[in-house]
Each structure stands twice: as structure tokens, then as C-alpha cells.
N, C-alpha and C positions, 0 to 999 in steps of 0.2 A: 503494499499500500504506499503511496505519495506521502509525503511528509511536507509541512508547512515551515520554513524559517519567517519568524514574525521578529520586525526589528522595531523599538520605538524610536520615533524620531522628532516627536514634538512632545511639551508638556503636557500635564495632565490639568495644572493649574487653570483656574478659571472655566473647566468643563464642567458638563453635566455630571451629576452624582453617579448614575448609571453608567457612564463611560471610564468615570474613575474605578468604580469596582469591575468594570469590565477589565482594565488593564490588569489591574491587581488579579483576577481569576487567571487571565493569560500569563501571569508571572512575570510580568513587566512593573519593575520599580521606578525605574530611572532613564532618561536619554541613552539611548546607544544600548539598553537592554537586548539581549536576543533569547528567544526560547526556538525551539523545535518542537513543534506538534503534528500529532495523526493529522490527517487529512479527511475530516468529518465533518457533517453537515452543522455537529454544533459548533465547534471551531470556528466554520466558514461563517456562521451568524454573528460568533463574538468579535471576530476581524471585521464582519461589515460594519458592525456598530461603533469602532473606532478607527474604520479606514483611513480618516485623515490625520491619524497620530502616527501610523504605524506604515511599514513597507513589508510586503509579504512576497518571498520568494518561494518557489517548488525546489525541493529538495531530493534525490533519491536515496 
């Protein structure tokens, strides 16, 4: 199964509460943090919520 590399590129400061909580749920705490997650619909939805704060790459 494919994996997604998610990198936080913008701060959560000033964002909506659900966006801050979504970043924490993904495991992102600060700018330049990187996590690798399974490519599942739940993760895609979380990434969609914070798409303006992160960069996503597919990794094999």
C-alpha cells in the first residue's frame, strides 16, 4: 500500500481549532515536521482539512 509523506510548512497559529487538532492528530507539532502515514481515506480527509498548511508527497 502507498504511503503519504506529510510535511508542515505553515504555522497553526491563528487557525481554527479543528485545524490545530487535525495537525496534532497527524503528529505534526511545528514547521518542518515530517510524518509518513498509510494512504487511507481517513488520512486523506485529515490532510484535506489542513491542505493549506502542509505539503503531501506519495512515497513507496
